[in-house]
C-alpha positions as a printed NumPy array, in Angstrom:
array([[ 92.74 ,  84.901, 101.717],
       [ 93.276,  82.123, 104.262],
       [ 96.193,  79.658, 104.144],
       [ 96.661,  76.401, 105.998],
       [100.292,  76.248, 107.307],
       [102.132,  72.97 , 107.628],
       [105.764,  71.782, 107.754],
       [108.03 ,  69.701, 105.644],
       [111.067,  69.004, 107.852],
       [111.863,  72.279, 109.575],
       [110.439,  74.447, 106.864],
       [106.915,  75.997, 106.596],
       [104.581,  75.77 , 103.711],
       [101.017,  76.809, 103.013],
       [ 97.959,  75.842, 100.907],
       [ 95.211,  78.169,  99.907],
       [ 92.225,  77.045, 102.001],
       [ 90.038,  77.379,  98.946],
       [ 91.708,  74.163,  97.778],
       [ 91.071,  72.41 , 101.103],
       [ 87.932,  70.329, 101.675],
       [ 88.557,  69.05 , 105.081],
       [ 91.403,  68.536, 107.626],
       [ 91.258,  65.1  , 109.281],
       [ 93.269,  63.263, 111.943],
       [ 95.85 ,  60.881, 110.572],
       [ 93.735,  57.705, 110.101],
       [ 94.528,  54.191, 108.988],
       [ 95.803,  54.138, 105.466],
       [ 96.035,  51.031, 103.403],
       [ 99.304,  50.911, 101.439],
       [ 99.353,  50.204,  97.677],
       [102.026,  47.685,  96.78 ],
       [104.721,  49.103,  94.381],
       [103.132,  52.548,  94.388],
       [105.299,  55.437,  93.22 ],
       [107.38 ,  57.237,  95.857],
       [105.246,  59.503,  98.031],
       [102.007,  57.615,  97.455],
       [101.109,  56.523, 101.039],
       [ 98.005,  54.474,  99.958],
       [ 94.246,  54.889, 100.229],
       [ 91.711,  55.386, 103.071],
       [ 87.925,  55.173, 103.378],
       [ 86.217,  58.542, 103.485],
       [ 82.467,  58.282, 103.822],
       [ 82.423,  55.001, 101.966],
       [ 84.697,  56.053,  99.076],
       [ 88.418,  55.354,  98.691],
       [ 90.636,  58.396,  98.574],
       [ 94.244,  58.291,  97.499],
       [ 96.776,  59.667,  99.982],
       [100.142,  61.326,  99.267],
       [102.794,  61.677, 102.033],
       [104.007,  65.257, 101.392],
       [107.21 ,  64.705, 103.305],
       [108.185,  61.536, 101.415],
       [107.246,  63.14 ,  98.117],
       [109.255,  66.297,  98.685],
       [112.068,  65.63 , 101.093],
       [112.477,  61.834, 100.799],
       [111.334,  60.73 , 104.282],
       [107.952,  59.733, 105.64 ],
       [105.997,  62.215, 107.685],
       [106.479,  61.928, 111.475],
       [103.397,  60.594, 113.206],
       [102.517,  63.348, 115.715],
       [ 99.297,  64.616, 117.121],
       [ 99.281,  67.466, 114.71 ],
       [100.166,  65.45 , 111.631],
       [ 96.942,  65.518, 109.605],
       [ 95.423,  64.337, 106.368],
       [ 94.447,  67.455, 104.414],
       [ 91.71 ,  66.587, 101.956],
       [ 92.124,  68.792,  98.901],
       [ 90.237,  69.27 ,  95.626],
       [ 92.543,  68.029,  92.888],
       [ 91.719,  68.12 ,  89.174],
       [ 92.376,  64.856,  87.257],
       [ 93.498,  64.742,  83.69 ],
       [ 89.963,  65.547,  82.428],
       [ 89.705,  68.48 ,  84.875],
       [ 87.216,  66.611,  87.169],
       [ 87.736,  67.587,  90.779],
       [ 88.642,  64.607,  92.963],
       [ 89.503,  64.313,  96.637],
       [ 93.184,  63.743,  97.411],
       [ 94.572,  63.204, 100.853],
       [ 97.806,  64.886, 101.752],
       [ 99.73 ,  63.84 , 104.909],
       [101.082,  67.122, 106.367],
       [103.048,  67.575, 109.558],
       [102.066,  70.318, 112.002],
       [ 99.022,  71.227, 109.964],
       [ 97.267,  73.183, 112.755],
       [ 97.684,  76.921, 111.937],
       [ 95.773,  79.14 , 109.539],
       [ 97.082,  82.552, 108.477],
       [ 95.521,  85.395, 106.537],
       [ 97.434,  87.016, 103.636],
       [ 96.722,  88.66 , 100.365],
       [ 98.144,  86.774,  97.299],
       [100.233,  89.939,  96.661],
       [101.96 ,  89.493, 100.005],
       [103.787,  86.545,  98.532],
       [106.833,  87.338,  96.424],
       [109.058,  85.199,  94.179],
       [111.762,  83.369,  96.13 ],
       [114.377,  84.073,  93.557],
       [115.057,  80.321,  93.036],
       [113.668,  78.417,  90.094],
       [113.668,  74.63 ,  90.397],
       [111.788,  72.652,  87.733],
       [111.681,  69.6  ,  90.087],
       [109.52 ,  71.498,  92.562],
       [107.249,  73.474,  90.284],
       [104.465,  73.28 ,  92.915],
       [106.39 ,  75.532,  95.253],
       [105.471,  79.162,  94.535],
       [106.208,  82.529,  96.114],
       [107.04 ,  83.136,  99.714],
       [105.865,  85.416, 102.585],
       [107.765,  86.25 , 105.69 ],
       [106.483,  86.548, 109.209],
       [108.106,  86.802, 112.665],
       [109.108,  83.043, 112.463],
       [110.604,  83.08 , 108.944],
       [109.583,  82.094, 105.424],
       [106.355,  80.382, 104.409],
       [106.314,  78.929, 100.86 ],
       [103.006,  78.728,  99.016],
       [102.31 ,  75.263,  97.474],
       [ 99.863,  75.087,  94.599],
       [ 97.816,  71.819,  94.976],
       [ 97.091,  71.693,  91.315],
       [100.749,  71.274,  90.293],
       [101.752,  69.041,  93.249],
       [101.777,  65.758,  91.395],
       [103.615,  64.804,  88.268],
       [101.344,  63.672,  85.45 ],
       [102.542,  60.081,  85.896],
       [101.633,  59.991,  89.598],
       [ 98.326,  61.798,  88.956],
       [ 97.364,  59.217,  86.28 ],
       [ 98.274,  56.35 ,  88.602],
       [ 95.962,  57.72 ,  91.223],
       [ 93.009,  58.953,  89.131],
       [ 93.091,  57.247,  85.723],
       [ 91.564,  53.712,  85.631],
       [ 93.508,  51.033,  83.704],
       [ 92.259,  50.083,  80.244],
       [ 89.056,  48.125,  80.437],
       [ 88.186,  49.203,  83.961],
       [ 85.221,  51.534,  84.517],
       [ 85.777,  54.658,  86.615],
       [ 83.192,  56.08 ,  89.003],
       [ 81.177,  57.46 ,  86.076],
       [ 80.816,  53.956,  84.68 ],
       [ 82.819,  54.827,  81.533],
       [ 85.504,  52.341,  80.478],
       [ 88.522,  53.977,  78.872],
       [ 89.095,  50.944,  76.634],
       [ 85.474,  50.635,  75.423],
       [ 84.361,  54.216,  75.772],
       [ 80.944,  53.064,  76.827],
       [ 78.997,  53.23 ,  80.031],
       [ 78.469,  50.163,  82.197]])
């Protein structure tokens, strides 16, 4: 199985590449006023707006450093109804891919309910790599802000939550 490695601060993390749609350069992102912490904004991807999360801000409380190898990792993320949507994740030093079997990762021995997205770890010559599960990255409140249209507003399918009818 392939994993995309990136950094949060000085520590290394990895996503299963099966969850990754595309890795893009850090492009212009339009901020969303009064968005929850970690929500960087949205950007235009082939004519469609895609929400973007700054992983550093979300997890360690500071914005990602703008470097040549800071990327937007487009991932497949399931909304509340289980529909896969594109979600952009700003990730520092996202330029390495490694191969490991899922069984190579072992529990870290630390349980923290505030970071339930961080799973088991694997060790290489440079230290630990923590596996992050994209599906559990966002809290339900943040997920719903990004993917759940307000009452009376039709989503991409043309269905209004308030009316329950297609437009």
